[in-house]
N, C-alpha and C positions, 0 to 999 in steps of 0.2 A: 454397798460401792466395794468393800473389802475386795471384792474377787475382780471388779473393773478398775482398782486402782492404780494397778503398773499400769496401763496402755493410758488410763486419761492423766496420768503424771508425767507421761511420755509429751501428749500433746499440750499439756500445759506448759512444758520445760520448752517447749519449740514454738510457742507464741499463737497456739491456737486457739479460736474460739466454736467452744464446742455446746451441744446439748446435754444435760444432764436432769435424767427423768428418776425421781426416786419413790418408791412407795413409802408413805407416810402415815397410813392407818388401813384397817382391812376391816372386813364385816362378812358373815357367814362362810360359806366355802371359798374364799378366796385363794386363789393358786400359789402367791408369792409371800412372803411374810414383809413385815416392816422393817426397810434398811435396803430390801433388794432393790438394785440400780440396772441400768440400762444408760449409755451414753452414746450420742450421735456427732459423726464427726465427718464435714464433707463425704457422706454417703457411708460413710465407714460406721457399721456399728457394733459394742461391745455388750455384754449382759443382758439382762431381760428382768422386766417388771410381772409376767404375768405365763409366764410359759407357753408363750404364742398367741395367748387369747385376743390382745389389744394391742400386739407389738407393731402393726403396722397404724395405728392411728396415734400411737406415742411417737412413733419414727417422725410422722409427718409434723406433728404439736414440737417435737424438740427442736428440729429441721428451723421451722420456722421462729421458735424462741433466740437459736442461737443467729441465725442470718438475717432476719427483719425485726423482729419487734423490739428486743433485746429486754423483754420483760416477765420475768418469774411466774409463773400460773399454777394455779391448784386446780385440776383436774380429777372430776369424778369419773370413773367406768363401773358401770353396773350391769345387771341383768340383759343378756340379749335379747331382742323379741324373736319373731317367726321366722326374721330372716337370717339364716344362716353367714349371710358374710356381714352382719349389721354388726357396728362396734358395740360390743360388751360381752360379758363373761357369760358361756354357756353351762357355767359350772354352778351360777346363781347367785356370786358374790361379789361383792363391791370392794373397789380399791379406789382410796385417794391417792393421786400423782402428784407431787410438785416437778415440777418440769423447767430449768432454770437455765440460763446462759453461763457459762464458767470459762474464766481465761486468768492469766497472771493479774490482769487488773481488778477482776471481780470478786476473785479468790485469792488473796494474795497468801493465804497459811496454807496451800492445798501441797506445796511442795513440804514443808514443816509435818505437815499430816501425814504426808505419804513416808517421810521418814521415822516419824513416830511408831508408825505400824511394823516397817520393815523391823524396826528395833524392837517390838513387842512391848513398847511404851503405851499405855493408856491414855486415849486420847476423846474427846467426844466432839462433834460438831452439831451446835443447838441451832435449828432456823427457822423464825416466824413464817407460819404456813397459813395464817389467816387468825382476821381480828383487826382492832382498830391501827396495829405496827404496820411497819412495811414488808410487804411479803418478800421473802426474801433475805430479810437482814439476817444476819449470821455471825454466831460468836463461837470462838472457838476454845474449849476447857482442856486444859492438863491437870493433874493433880497439885502442881504447884502455882501454875500459872494459868492467864486468859489471854484471848488476843479477840478482836474488833468489836460490836458493840452492837445492842439489841434495841438502842435509841435510848434506852433509859438505864439511869444507874441503879436505882432499885431494882428494876427488871433483870438487869445484868446479874447483880448480887444474889437473886433468889435462883435463878437459872444456873450459875455456878455449884450451888450449894447442890441443887437438884441432879446435875449433868454428874458431879463427883459421886453422888449417891449412886448413879444408876452406872456409873461405872463400875462398882466395886462389886455392882452385880452381875454385870454383864447385859445388862437390859437395854433394849431403845425402845422409844416410844414419844407418844405425844404426854407433854405436860402442859397444864392450863393456867392462864394468870386474869390478872384483872387487868385492866386497859395502862393503869400506872405500875402495874408489877405485883399488885395485890395477892396473896394467894388465897386459897378459899375462894377464886373468884372465875368465870371458865370465858372472860371476853376475847381471850387471846388464846392462842394455839401456838404451841412451839415446839418443834419434830427434834428430839433429843437423839442422836445417830451415835452409839457406843462403841467405838472400836477398842474394846477389851483384847488382854492376850488369849488367845485361844485357851481355851480349858485344858487341863494338864490329864493325861491318860498316861495310869503307873502300871505297867505289865511288870512282874515278879517271877521268874521262873524262863531261864533260857533256852526253850523248848520247839519244836515244830509248830505246836499251836499258838504258841507264842507271836511267832511271826507272822502267822496271820491274822491275828488279834491286832498286832501292831501296822500291818497293813491296811487293815478294814478302821482302825482308830482314826488314821493319819487321812483318811476318805472323809472321814464325818468331820473332821478340822480339829482333831484335838493335837496338842503337844505331846509326843510320845517316847518317854523313857522306856528301855527296855533293862531291868537289871536284875542279875545273879551273882553269886558268888564266888561262881566256877569261871577263873579267866577263858578257860579255854573252849566255853561255848558262847561266855559275852560277848560277842565281837560283832564290830559295825558289819563286817562283810557278810557275816549270817543275818543282820537284821539293816539291811539298806534303808529300809523304809521309816527308821525310827531317828526321830530327834536327835537321840541322846542313849549312849549304852553303857550302862555303868555296872563295873567290879567292886561288889561290895556284899555284907550280907544285907539279906531286905530289912529286918526290922531295921540294923543300924541306919541304912541309908534313909526310911520310913522317917523314921524318927529327927534327922538332921535335915528335913526340906520343909516349908510352909505347903500345907494341905487347905484347901477351902472348901465352899458347898459346891462348887462346880469338878473339883478334881473325880476321878474315876479310877478306881483302884481294883486291878484284875490279877488275882494271885493264883497261877497256874503252876505251882512249884511240885505239889505230887507227893513233898515228901513234909513229915511232920516236923520235924527239926528246924525247916525253912518256916513251914507254913503257920505254925501254931504261933511261935513266938512274933509273928510276921502280922495277924491276926489279931495279936493283943495289943498293937500297938493301932492297926489300919481301924479297928473299932471305936477308939476313941479318939479319931479327929474327927475333922468337922467333913470327911468326903461327903459327897452328895451319891456315891455307890462303891461300896464291897461286893465284890463275888469270889467265889473261889470253888475251882474246879476238882472235880471228884466223885466218886459213884456217892450214893446215898448211904451206904456200909460206911466210907471214909468220911462222911458229914457225919454221920452220928458220933463217930470216934472222935472226930476234931472238936464237935459241940462238947464231948465230956472233957476233954483237954482244956477247953477255952473255960468251961466251969471251975475247973482244977484251979485256974490260973486266976480267978477272981471276976471276971465278966459277969455283970449282971442281964437279967433275961432282957433289959429293953436293948441293951448294947450287942446282943446276940443277935435279936431280932431284927438289925438292920443287917446281918448278912446274906446275901443272895447264893446260894448254894444248895444244891449243884447250881453253876453258874449257868447261865441265858435261858434262853425261852424251849419250850418244848417243840422242837422241829423235827425232831427225829433225824439230828445232824451225825456224821459219822467222822468223816474227814476234818483235818484241821481248818478248811476255809469254810466248810460247813458249819461248824463249830462256830469260826470268828463270826460268820452270819447270825447266828442263837445269841451270840451273846452282843452284838451289835443290836439286832433286835429288842432286846432287852433293855440296853440303854436309850434307845429311844422310848420305850414305851416308860420308863422311868422318869424322864425327861418332861414328857408329855401328857402322861395319864392316860394311855390307850389300853384298851380291855386286852389284847393280844389274840383278841378272835377275829378269823376272816371277815372281812365287811362284808360280804353277802350276807352275816349271820346277824349285822347289825344293823340300827338305823339311825337317824339323825346326824348328826354332822362329823366329816370326815376329818377335818383339822383341828384339832384339840384346843384349845388357848393356854394349855400349862399352867 
């Protein structure tokens, strides 16, 4: 819903009632992940739930829910039959989609959610999608407060705890409970949609390759910071796509900020006096990805210096160097694509092989 939030917040603010369709679970080769949303208002559509496979059917259902029934519906769309125009997914996947009417009356917290997302404040929306509870009942959870109810205080408390844990990890998905809110039971399904702040990409080294990496990082949804100790190179004009451009010694800056498992660190400095102290800090953080640019000879020299600095074999094994996948990249833009490809692979666990050489499912669970 993050992608459609600005538009639906505008509809909500103007007093419109619209249909909101959200993917809450997927099976097999589903084209869109949980949390993907499409909204329909007066014939206008924003967003997508299937990349085209079932959009027409969802449009009709969302229109009906918004203008006629006013009742939330959990609808499953599965494998299509031999009729190319049948409502189904030709990719062989299955989508469970919650379609609900939204207005200032039915969803009074939407404005607060939009403001939190804009300010990069974590917030989660928990919605009952199936079971003995009221489908569409909603609770909004922030780190320090909650709003709305799912119908039972015990269920609210359990969902609050789970939603805050999911926010910390940036995870969206279904959690199951007993009819009275008991854990370890599965009578009732609650979809928790996490709006965690975007993960942080730290690009060190204000060079042309860094500009290309910053562009790709922003495209992939990262909050991008470019850092270099040289003020003549580290300027907002040279890195317009970056969210921040910091003039500081890289290792000093990295030591001064919070780093979590979603953080990506790309070291493009090409200079031992910058990258060795920086990697000494980076490889001891919780960052999910640490990569460094350079030739294999540079990599071997860098490893020797880092061993001398006291890094263990386990810490050094975290280093992705030379950075990126082997795509034969030459230009800064091609190199950025190879780095982006490795980031995606490290996140979802792909093989990095051409899909024509692999078998089984295309979309990995991660």
